[in-house]
N, CA, C and O atoms as CSV, one atom per row, in Angstrom:
chain,resi,resn,atom,element,x,y,z
A,1,MET,N,N,36.528,91.984,-101.050
A,1,MET,CA,C,36.508,90.831,-100.171
A,1,MET,C,C,35.732,91.180,-98.913
A,1,MET,O,O,35.893,92.271,-98.367
A,2,GLU,N,N,34.888,90.262,-98.448
A,2,GLU,CA,C,34.176,90.465,-97.205
A,2,GLU,C,C,35.116,90.149,-96.057
A,2,GLU,O,O,35.991,89.294,-96.195
A,3,GLY,N,N,34.966,90.775,-95.005
A,3,GLY,CA,C,35.582,90.307,-93.872
A,3,GLY,C,C,36.410,91.208,-93.002
A,3,GLY,O,O,35.805,92.268,-92.845
A,4,VAL,N,N,38.299,91.179,-91.979
A,4,VAL,CA,C,38.785,91.952,-90.829
A,4,VAL,C,C,40.025,92.725,-91.203
A,4,VAL,O,O,41.065,92.140,-91.502
A,5,ASP,N,N,39.919,94.023,-91.188
A,5,ASP,CA,C,41.063,94.890,-91.400
A,5,ASP,C,C,41.608,95.233,-90.027
A,5,ASP,O,O,40.957,95.939,-89.257
A,6,LEU,N,N,42.793,94.741,-89.715
A,6,LEU,CA,C,43.327,94.938,-88.378
A,6,LEU,C,C,43.629,96.399,-88.080
A,6,LEU,O,O,43.842,96.755,-86.921
A,7,LYS,N,N,43.651,97.234,-89.078
A,7,LYS,CA,C,43.882,98.654,-88.857
A,7,LYS,C,C,42.628,99.340,-88.340
A,7,LYS,O,O,42.714,100.376,-87.680
A,8,ALA,N,N,41.474,98.778,-88.631
A,8,ALA,CA,C,40.211,99.359,-88.198
A,8,ALA,C,C,39.605,98.497,-87.108
A,8,ALA,O,O,39.790,97.280,-87.098
A,9,GLY,N,N,38.891,99.113,-86.203
A,9,GLY,CA,C,38.202,98.362,-85.164
A,9,GLY,C,C,39.134,97.917,-84.050
A,9,GLY,O,O,40.297,98.315,-83.971
A,10,ARG,N,N,38.581,97.089,-83.209
A,10,ARG,CA,C,39.326,96.597,-82.047
A,10,ARG,C,C,40.463,95.666,-82.454
A,10,ARG,O,O,40.399,94.993,-83.483
A,11,ARG,N,N,41.474,95.644,-81.650
A,11,ARG,CA,C,42.580,94.712,-81.870
A,11,ARG,C,C,42.439,93.467,-81.004
A,11,ARG,O,O,43.134,92.475,-81.225
A,12,THR,N,N,41.540,93.510,-80.015
A,12,THR,CA,C,41.286,92.355,-79.164
A,12,THR,C,C,39.780,92.183,-78.971
A,12,THR,O,O,39.011,93.142,-79.027
A,13,LEU,N,N,39.388,90.940,-78.744
A,13,LEU,CA,C,38.013,90.656,-78.354
A,13,LEU,C,C,38.015,90.358,-76.864
A,13,LEU,O,O,38.855,89.599,-76.381
A,14,ASN,N,N,37.089,90.945,-76.144
A,14,ASN,CA,C,36.919,90.687,-74.721
A,14,ASN,C,C,35.869,89.589,-74.584
A,14,ASN,O,O,34.697,89.796,-74.897
A,15,ILE,N,N,36.296,88.430,-74.119
A,15,ILE,CA,C,35.409,87.277,-74.041
A,15,ILE,C,C,35.299,86.841,-72.582
A,15,ILE,O,O,36.303,86.553,-71.931
A,16,ARG,N,N,34.069,86.797,-72.083
A,16,ARG,CA,C,33.832,86.326,-70.721
A,16,ARG,C,C,33.749,84.799,-70.757
A,16,ARG,O,O,33.071,84.213,-71.601
A,17,SER,N,N,34.459,84.177,-69.814
A,17,SER,CA,C,34.429,82.720,-69.729
A,17,SER,C,C,34.473,82.309,-68.265
A,17,SER,O,O,34.497,83.156,-67.372
A,18,HIS,N,N,34.485,81.007,-68.029
A,18,HIS,CA,C,34.593,80.512,-66.654
A,18,HIS,C,C,35.938,80.884,-66.031
A,18,HIS,O,O,36.093,80.838,-64.810
A,19,ARG,N,N,36.900,81.248,-66.859
A,19,ARG,CA,C,38.213,81.667,-66.372
A,19,ARG,C,C,38.264,83.170,-66.104
A,19,ARG,O,O,39.289,83.687,-65.659
A,20,GLY,N,N,37.176,83.863,-66.369
A,20,GLY,CA,C,37.152,85.315,-66.199
A,20,GLY,C,C,37.121,85.995,-67.552
A,20,GLY,O,O,36.565,85.444,-68.502
A,21,LEU,N,N,37.694,87.162,-67.661
A,21,LEU,CA,C,37.724,87.912,-68.911
A,21,LEU,C,C,38.974,87.539,-69.703
A,21,LEU,O,O,40.096,87.683,-69.217
A,22,GLU,N,N,38.768,87.063,-70.919
A,22,GLU,CA,C,39.882,86.731,-71.804
A,22,GLU,C,C,40.025,87.839,-72.836
A,22,GLU,O,O,39.030,88.290,-73.403
A,23,LEU,N,N,41.226,88.273,-73.079
A,23,LEU,CA,C,41.519,89.233,-74.138
A,23,LEU,C,C,42.194,88.456,-75.260
A,23,LEU,O,O,43.354,88.063,-75.144
A,24,VAL,N,N,41.461,88.237,-76.344
A,24,VAL,CA,C,41.970,87.451,-77.466
A,24,VAL,C,C,42.326,88.410,-78.597
A,24,VAL,O,O,41.441,89.072,-79.138
A,25,PRO,N,N,43.611,88.498,-78.967
A,25,PRO,CA,C,43.982,89.361,-80.088
A,25,PRO,C,C,43.293,88.914,-81.382
A,25,PRO,O,O,43.271,87.724,-81.693
A,26,VAL,N,N,42.744,89.848,-82.119
A,26,VAL,CA,C,42.065,89.535,-83.375
A,26,VAL,C,C,43.038,88.844,-84.336
A,26,VAL,O,O,42.632,87.971,-85.104
A,27,ALA,N,N,44.295,89.220,-84.300
A,27,ALA,CA,C,45.297,88.606,-85.182
A,27,ALA,C,C,45.487,87.114,-84.893
A,27,ALA,O,O,45.952,86.374,-85.760
A,28,ASP,N,N,45.129,86.663,-83.677
A,28,ASP,CA,C,45.264,85.256,-83.302
A,28,ASP,C,C,44.028,84.430,-83.646
A,28,ASP,O,O,44.047,83.204,-83.535
A,29,ILE,N,N,42.956,85.101,-84.063
A,29,ILE,CA,C,41.712,84.384,-84.348
A,29,ILE,C,C,41.783,83.769,-85.734
A,29,ILE,O,O,42.128,84.437,-86.709
A,30,ARG,N,N,41.451,82.487,-85.807
A,30,ARG,CA,C,41.473,81.754,-87.063
A,30,ARG,C,C,40.083,81.637,-87.678
A,30,ARG,O,O,39.931,81.687,-88.899
A,31,CYS,N,N,39.056,81.481,-86.816
A,31,CYS,CA,C,37.723,81.195,-87.332
A,31,CYS,C,C,36.668,81.530,-86.288
A,31,CYS,O,O,36.903,81.410,-85.085
A,32,PHE,N,N,35.502,81.951,-86.766
A,32,PHE,CA,C,34.303,82.109,-85.949
A,32,PHE,C,C,33.281,81.113,-86.480
A,32,PHE,O,O,33.057,81.048,-87.689
A,33,SER,N,N,32.663,80.345,-85.605
A,33,SER,CA,C,31.651,79.386,-86.032
A,33,SER,C,C,30.410,79.547,-85.161
A,33,SER,O,O,30.491,79.467,-83.935
A,34,ALA,N,N,29.264,79.773,-85.796
A,34,ALA,CA,C,28.017,79.997,-85.071
A,34,ALA,C,C,27.261,78.692,-84.851
A,34,ALA,O,O,27.176,77.846,-85.741
A,35,SER,N,N,26.718,78.549,-83.655
A,35,SER,CA,C,25.864,77.424,-83.321
A,35,SER,C,C,24.893,77.900,-82.256
A,35,SER,O,O,25.289,78.371,-81.190
A,36,GLN,N,N,23.607,77.765,-82.570
A,36,GLN,CA,C,22.576,78.264,-81.670
A,36,GLN,C,C,22.759,79.778,-81.513
A,36,GLN,O,O,22.792,80.492,-82.514
A,37,LYS,N,N,22.878,80.277,-80.288
A,37,LYS,CA,C,23.011,81.723,-80.114
A,37,LYS,C,C,24.439,82.150,-79.750
A,37,LYS,O,O,24.678,83.319,-79.449
A,38,TYR,N,N,25.372,81.219,-79.776
A,38,TYR,CA,C,26.753,81.538,-79.432
A,38,TYR,C,C,27.683,81.331,-80.617
A,38,TYR,O,O,27.378,80.599,-81.558
A,39,ILE,N,N,28.830,82.002,-80.539
A,39,ILE,CA,C,29.880,81.876,-81.536
A,39,ILE,C,C,31.069,81.189,-80.870
A,39,ILE,O,O,31.503,81.595,-79.792
A,40,THR,N,N,31.589,80.155,-81.510
A,40,THR,CA,C,32.839,79.562,-81.050
A,40,THR,C,C,33.962,80.277,-81.773
A,40,THR,O,O,33.971,80.370,-83.000
A,41,VAL,N,N,34.910,80.780,-80.995
A,41,VAL,CA,C,36.065,81.491,-81.536
A,41,VAL,C,C,37.253,80.543,-81.475
A,41,VAL,O,O,37.674,80.140,-80.391
A,42,TYR,N,N,37.793,80.187,-82.632
A,42,TYR,CA,C,38.987,79.337,-82.715
A,42,TYR,C,C,40.185,80.265,-82.844
A,42,TYR,O,O,40.264,81.068,-83.773
A,43,HIS,N,N,41.110,80.149,-81.910
A,43,HIS,CA,C,42.289,81.029,-81.917
A,43,HIS,C,C,43.527,80.232,-81.542
A,43,HIS,O,O,43.437,79.037,-81.256
A,44,THR,N,N,44.665,80.879,-81.541
A,44,THR,CA,C,45.934,80.169,-81.329
A,44,THR,C,C,46.041,79.526,-79.952
A,44,THR,O,O,46.853,78.620,-79.763
A,45,HIS,N,N,45.241,79.972,-78.984
A,45,HIS,CA,C,45.322,79.429,-77.631
A,45,HIS,C,C,44.166,78.486,-77.308
A,45,HIS,O,O,43.977,78.117,-76.150
A,46,GLY,N,N,43.388,78.092,-78.326
A,46,GLY,CA,C,42.286,77.166,-78.107
A,46,GLY,C,C,40.979,77.719,-78.648
A,46,GLY,O,O,40.935,78.320,-79.722
A,47,THR,N,N,39.919,77.505,-77.886
A,47,THR,CA,C,38.603,78.000,-78.294
A,47,THR,C,C,37.972,78.777,-77.149
A,47,THR,O,O,38.290,78.563,-75.979
A,48,SER,N,N,37.075,79.677,-77.509
A,48,SER,CA,C,36.317,80.463,-76.541
A,48,SER,C,C,34.917,80.632,-77.092
A,48,SER,O,O,34.695,80.492,-78.295
A,49,MET,N,N,33.977,80.932,-76.218
A,49,MET,CA,C,32.594,81.171,-76.618
A,49,MET,C,C,32.307,82.660,-76.522
A,49,MET,O,O,32.726,83.331,-75.579
A,50,LEU,N,N,31.585,83.162,-77.514
A,50,LEU,CA,C,31.279,84.585,-77.602
A,50,LEU,C,C,29.788,84.748,-77.838
A,50,LEU,O,O,29.199,84.022,-78.639
A,51,ASP,N,N,29.183,85.689,-77.150
A,51,ASP,CA,C,27.765,85.988,-77.340
A,51,ASP,C,C,27.662,87.176,-78.293
A,51,ASP,O,O,27.667,88.328,-77.860
A,52,SER,N,N,27.569,86.893,-79.574
A,52,SER,CA,C,27.520,87.926,-80.600
A,52,SER,C,C,26.851,87.327,-81.833
A,52,SER,O,O,26.247,86.257,-81.763
A,53,SER,N,N,26.964,88.026,-82.957
A,53,SER,CA,C,26.468,87.476,-84.220
A,53,SER,C,C,27.572,87.570,-85.259
A,53,SER,O,O,28.426,88.454,-85.196
A,54,LEU,N,N,27.545,86.646,-86.221
A,54,LEU,CA,C,28.544,86.682,-87.292
A,54,LEU,C,C,28.424,87.965,-88.102
A,54,LEU,O,O,29.427,88.529,-88.538
A,55,LYS,N,N,27.205,88.416,-88.300
A,55,LYS,CA,C,27.001,89.643,-89.066
A,55,LYS,C,C,27.680,90.825,-88.389
A,55,LYS,O,O,28.331,91.633,-89.052
A,56,ARG,N,N,27.531,90.929,-87.085
A,56,ARG,CA,C,28.171,92.017,-86.331
A,56,ARG,C,C,29.692,91.916,-86.417
A,56,ARG,O,O,30.375,92.921,-86.610
A,57,LEU,N,N,30.218,90.698,-86.274
A,57,LEU,CA,C,31.664,90.507,-86.354
A,57,LEU,C,C,32.197,90.844,-87.744
A,57,LEU,O,O,33.240,91.486,-87.874
A,58,LEU,N,N,31.484,90.412,-88.778
A,58,LEU,CA,C,31.914,90.690,-90.143
A,58,LEU,C,C,31.872,92.189,-90.427
A,58,LEU,O,O,32.767,92.724,-91.083
A,59,ASN,N,N,30.836,92.868,-89.935
A,59,ASN,CA,C,30.752,94.320,-90.117
A,59,ASN,C,C,31.889,95.044,-89.414
A,59,ASN,O,O,32.465,95.981,-89.965
A,60,GLU,N,N,32.214,94.616,-88.204
A,60,GLU,CA,C,33.267,95.290,-87.450
A,60,GLU,C,C,34.659,94.986,-87.997
A,60,GLU,O,O,35.526,95.860,-88.021
A,61,PHE,N,N,34.866,93.765,-88.429
A,61,PHE,CA,C,36.193,93.338,-88.835
A,61,PHE,C,C,36.273,93.038,-90.332
A,61,PHE,O,O,36.913,92.069,-90.740
A,62,SER,N,N,35.640,93.851,-91.130
A,62,SER,CA,C,35.651,93.592,-92.574
A,62,SER,C,C,37.054,93.803,-93.134
A,62,SER,O,O,37.697,94.812,-92.846
A,63,GLY,N,N,37.518,92.867,-93.921
A,63,GLY,CA,C,38.824,92.988,-94.547
A,63,GLY,C,C,39.654,91.733,-94.487
A,63,GLY,O,O,40.220,91.325,-95.501
A,64,ASN,N,N,39.745,91.098,-93.312
A,64,ASN,CA,C,40.597,89.916,-93.182
A,64,ASN,C,C,39.831,88.629,-92.958
A,64,ASN,O,O,40.400,87.545,-93.082
A,65,PHE,N,N,38.548,88.724,-92.629
A,65,PHE,CA,C,37.736,87.526,-92.467
A,65,PHE,C,C,36.800,87.403,-93.648
A,65,PHE,O,O,36.295,88.399,-94.164
A,66,VAL,N,N,36.578,86.193,-94.063
A,66,VAL,CA,C,35.700,85.937,-95.200
A,66,VAL,C,C,34.611,84.962,-94.756
A,66,VAL,O,O,34.877,83.989,-94.050
A,67,ARG,N,N,33.382,85.243,-95.183
A,67,ARG,CA,C,32.278,84.332,-94.875
A,67,ARG,C,C,32.390,83.146,-95.822
A,67,ARG,O,O,32.420,83.307,-97.042
A,68,VAL,N,N,32.453,81.950,-95.238
A,68,VAL,CA,C,32.537,80.731,-96.043
A,68,VAL,C,C,31.223,79.963,-96.033
A,68,VAL,O,O,30.981,79.107,-96.883
A,69,HIS,N,N,30.387,80.282,-95.065
A,69,HIS,CA,C,29.097,79.611,-94.896
A,69,HIS,C,C,28.254,80.526,-94.022
A,69,HIS,O,O,28.778,81.436,-93.379
A,70,ARG,N,N,26.964,80.287,-93.999
A,70,ARG,CA,C,26.121,81.156,-93.175
A,70,ARG,C,C,26.478,81.060,-91.699
A,70,ARG,O,O,26.119,81.942,-90.920
A,71,ASN,N,N,27.187,79.992,-91.301
A,71,ASN,CA,C,27.549,79.838,-89.900
A,71,ASN,C,C,29.054,79.936,-89.633
A,71,ASN,O,O,29.502,79.537,-88.559
A,72,ALA,N,N,29.847,80.456,-90.579
A,72,ALA,CA,C,31.292,80.498,-90.339
A,72,ALA,C,C,31.989,81.653,-91.061
A,72,ALA,O,O,31.710,81.955,-92.221
A,73,LEU,N,N,32.906,82.282,-90.326
A,73,LEU,CA,C,33.835,83.272,-90.880
A,73,LEU,C,C,35.237,82.734,-90.648
A,73,LEU,O,O,35.519,82.173,-89.589
A,74,VAL,N,N,36.112,82.898,-91.621
A,74,VAL,CA,C,37.475,82.388,-91.515
A,74,VAL,C,C,38.454,83.514,-91.811
A,74,VAL,O,O,38.227,84.329,-92.706
A,75,SER,N,N,39.545,83.552,-91.052
A,75,SER,CA,C,40.614,84.516,-91.297
A,75,SER,C,C,41.267,84.184,-92.633
A,75,SER,O,O,41.850,83.112,-92.796
A,76,PHE,N,N,41.169,85.096,-93.576
A,76,PHE,CA,C,41.663,84.849,-94.931
A,76,PHE,C,C,43.146,84.483,-94.936
A,76,PHE,O,O,43.557,83.574,-95.658
A,77,ARG,N,N,43.941,85.176,-94.145
A,77,ARG,CA,C,45.391,84.913,-94.181
A,77,ARG,C,C,45.786,83.588,-93.550
A,77,ARG,O,O,46.929,83.154,-93.696
A,78,HIS,N,N,44.853,82.933,-92.844
A,78,HIS,CA,C,45.154,81.644,-92.228
A,78,HIS,C,C,44.543,80.464,-92.974
A,78,HIS,O,O,44.601,79.331,-92.496
A,79,ILE,N,N,43.962,80.719,-94.133
A,79,ILE,CA,C,43.427,79.623,-94.935
A,79,ILE,C,C,44.582,78.899,-95.619
A,79,ILE,O,O,45.379,79.508,-96.332
A,80,VAL,N,N,44.657,77.601,-95.392
A,80,VAL,CA,C,45.685,76.768,-96.015
A,80,VAL,C,C,45.211,76.303,-97.384
A,80,VAL,O,O,45.995,76.240,-98.331
A,81,GLY,N,N,43.935,75.979,-97.486
A,81,GLY,CA,C,43.387,75.521,-98.753
A,81,GLY,C,C,41.958,75.030,-98.600
A,81,GLY,O,O,41.374,75.084,-97.518
A,82,LEU,N,N,41.418,74.557,-99.692
A,82,LEU,CA,C,40.082,73.976,-99.705
A,82,LEU,C,C,40.229,72.481,-99.904
A,82,LEU,O,O,41.141,72.022,-100.592
A,83,ARG,N,N,39.330,71.727,-99.300
A,83,ARG,CA,C,39.405,70.271,-99.387
A,83,ARG,C,C,38.038,69.724,-99.765
A,83,ARG,O,O,37.036,70.039,-99.123
A,84,THR,N,N,38.000,68.908,-100.804
A,84,THR,CA,C,36.756,68.263,-101.206
A,84,THR,C,C,36.554,67.018,-100.348
A,84,THR,O,O,37.418,66.144,-100.275
A,85,VAL,N,N,35.397,66.962,-99.706
A,85,VAL,CA,C,35.068,65.856,-98.812
A,85,VAL,C,C,33.760,65.263,-99.291
A,85,VAL,O,O,32.688,65.741,-98.920
A,86,GLY,N,N,33.835,64.244,-100.097
A,86,GLY,CA,C,32.623,63.643,-100.641
A,86,GLY,C,C,32.124,64.432,-101.845
A,86,GLY,O,O,32.771,65.368,-102.316
A,87,ILE,N,N,30.981,64.033,-102.318
A,87,ILE,CA,C,30.420,64.655,-103.515
A,87,ILE,C,C,29.785,65.989,-103.156
A,87,ILE,O,O,28.850,66.051,-102.358
A,88,GLY,N,N,30.302,67.052,-103.751
A,88,GLY,CA,C,29.718,68.374,-103.575
A,88,GLY,C,C,29.949,69.023,-102.229
A,88,GLY,O,O,29.331,70.048,-101.943
A,89,ARG,N,N,30.800,68.482,-101.398
A,89,ARG,CA,C,31.065,69.069,-100.082
A,89,ARG,C,C,32.516,69.505,-100.015
A,89,ARG,O,O,33.432,68.726,-100.277
A,90,VAL,N,N,32.707,70.772,-99.658
A,90,VAL,CA,C,34.043,71.354,-99.573
A,90,VAL,C,C,34.211,71.955,-98.185
A,90,VAL,O,O,33.286,72.566,-97.650
A,91,THR,N,N,35.396,71.781,-97.605
A,91,THR,CA,C,35.711,72.384,-96.316
A,91,THR,C,C,36.936,73.282,-96.466
A,91,THR,O,O,37.681,73.183,-97.441
A,92,VAL,N,N,37.126,74.155,-95.485
A,92,VAL,CA,C,38.283,75.055,-95.463
A,92,VAL,C,C,39.305,74.490,-94.490
A,92,VAL,O,O,38.975,74.171,-93.348
A,93,GLN,N,N,40.535,74.368,-94.940
A,93,GLN,CA,C,41.634,73.962,-94.065
A,93,GLN,C,C,42.258,75.245,-93.518
A,93,GLN,O,O,42.626,76.149,-94.269
A,94,ILE,N,N,42.368,75.298,-92.192
A,94,ILE,CA,C,42.847,76.500,-91.516
A,94,ILE,C,C,44.142,76.182,-90.785
A,94,ILE,O,O,44.266,75.141,-90.140
A,95,GLN,N,N,45.089,77.077,-90.891
A,95,GLN,CA,C,46.399,76.914,-90.258
A,95,GLN,C,C,46.246,76.753,-88.739
A,95,GLN,O,O,45.620,77.588,-88.086
A,96,HIS,N,N,46.814,75.686,-88.184
A,96,HIS,CA,C,46.873,75.406,-86.743
A,96,HIS,C,C,45.514,75.207,-86.088
A,96,HIS,O,O,45.378,75.410,-84.882
A,97,VAL,N,N,44.491,74.810,-86.870
A,97,VAL,CA,C,43.167,74.531,-86.310
A,97,VAL,C,C,42.656,73.232,-86.926
A,97,VAL,O,O,42.667,73.072,-88.146
A,98,ALA,N,N,42.212,72.314,-86.085
A,98,ALA,CA,C,41.687,71.049,-86.591
A,98,ALA,C,C,40.294,71.220,-87.196
A,98,ALA,O,O,39.928,70.501,-88.126
A,99,PHE,N,N,39.527,72.161,-86.678
A,99,PHE,CA,C,38.174,72.403,-87.171
A,99,PHE,C,C,38.226,72.872,-88.622
A,99,PHE,O,O,38.983,73.781,-88.962
A,100,GLN,N,N,37.417,72.246,-89.473
A,100,GLN,CA,C,37.351,72.616,-90.884
A,100,GLN,C,C,35.902,72.924,-91.243
A,100,GLN,O,O,35.124,72.007,-91.507
A,101,PRO,N,N,35.529,74.205,-91.255
A,101,PRO,CA,C,34.134,74.548,-91.559
A,101,PRO,C,C,33.770,74.215,-93.003
A,101,PRO,O,O,34.608,74.256,-93.904
A,102,ASN,N,N,32.498,73.886,-93.191
A,102,ASN,CA,C,31.987,73.653,-94.533
A,102,ASN,C,C,31.934,74.959,-95.305
A,102,ASN,O,O,31.750,76.033,-94.732
A,103,VAL,N,N,32.098,74.848,-96.614
A,103,VAL,CA,C,31.945,75.993,-97.510
A,103,VAL,C,C,30.615,75.801,-98.225
A,103,VAL,O,O,30.346,74.729,-98.765
A,104,SER,N,N,29.788,76.835,-98.228
A,104,SER,CA,C,28.519,76.709,-98.935
A,104,SER,C,C,28.787,76.609,-100.429
A,104,SER,O,O,29.786,77.129,-100.926
A,105,ARG,N,N,27.895,75.945,-101.135
A,105,ARG,CA,C,28.078,75.764,-102.581
A,105,ARG,C,C,28.207,77.097,-103.299
A,105,ARG,O,O,28.973,77.214,-104.256
A,106,ARG,N,N,27.468,78.100,-102.848
A,106,ARG,CA,C,27.532,79.426,-103.485
A,106,ARG,C,C,28.878,80.112,-103.279
A,106,ARG,O,O,29.253,80.973,-104.075
A,107,ARG,N,N,29.615,79.749,-102.224
A,107,ARG,CA,C,30.862,80.430,-101.886
A,107,ARG,C,C,32.115,79.732,-102.406
A,107,ARG,O,O,33.199,80.314,-102.355
A,108,VAL,N,N,31.998,78.507,-102.903
A,108,VAL,CA,C,33.175,77.745,-103.330
A,108,VAL,C,C,33.936,78.470,-104.435
A,108,VAL,O,O,35.148,78.658,-104.324
A,109,GLY,N,N,33.256,78.874,-105.487
A,109,GLY,CA,C,33.920,79.561,-106.601
A,109,GLY,C,C,34.560,80.872,-106.158
A,109,GLY,O,O,35.681,81.193,-106.552
A,110,TYR,N,N,33.842,81.617,-105.342
A,110,TYR,CA,C,34.360,82.881,-104.804
A,110,TYR,C,C,35.653,82.653,-104.028
A,110,TYR,O,O,36.632,83.373,-104.223
A,111,LEU,N,N,35.657,81.639,-103.139
A,111,LEU,CA,C,36.858,81.355,-102.351
A,111,LEU,C,C,38.013,80.880,-103.222
A,111,LEU,O,O,39.159,81.277,-103.012
A,112,ARG,N,N,37.715,80.033,-104.195
A,112,ARG,CA,C,38.792,79.567,-105.089
A,112,ARG,C,C,39.432,80.745,-105.815
A,112,ARG,O,O,40.651,80.794,-105.973
A,113,ASN,N,N,38.609,81.690,-106.254
A,113,ASN,CA,C,39.142,82.901,-106.933
A,113,ASN,C,C,39.991,83.712,-105.981
A,113,ASN,O,O,41.078,84.155,-106.354
A,114,LEU,N,N,39.520,83.922,-104.749
A,114,LEU,CA,C,40.298,84.681,-103.772
A,114,LEU,C,C,41.644,84.024,-103.493
A,114,LEU,O,O,42.674,84.694,-103.437
A,115,LEU,N,N,41.623,82.709,-103.319
A,115,LEU,CA,C,42.857,81.993,-103.000
A,115,LEU,C,C,43.827,81.977,-104.186
A,115,LEU,O,O,45.042,82.001,-103.987
A,116,SER,N,N,43.310,81.937,-105.402
A,116,SER,CA,C,44.193,81.926,-106.562
A,116,SER,C,C,44.828,83.285,-106.809
A,116,SER,O,O,45.866,83.378,-107.464
A,117,ASP,N,N,44.203,84.351,-106.281
A,117,ASP,CA,C,44.732,85.710,-106.461
A,117,ASP,C,C,45.786,86.081,-105.413
A,117,ASP,O,O,46.392,87.148,-105.512
A,118,ARG,N,N,46.014,85.231,-104.421
A,118,ARG,CA,C,46.988,85.570,-103.370
A,118,ARG,C,C,48.384,85.624,-103.907
A,118,ARG,O,O,49.323,85.895,-103.159
């Protein structure tokens, strides 16, 4: 499985915001979504912006996050399910997050297999 092993790497992300430095526990992060040059971090306390890349995050936190699309990583343990939205479009339902990232067509079968093996 691609993605965040909490035993390896940092346990918190240091995110600079208008409120100062935020320490967001990795265990509280539900999803990373890339747009332009920033990453939106969806976590239990809301959202934050991070200046990084999904590739770097996936490399550092491989184990618990899974790439669902070229612009999104989702915490595997917080996936509630997959939802079909229209013809050929699937989104990921994430625990305690309204945002539902799209799943790329190439990743749908992979995710269904991962979820069925839980």
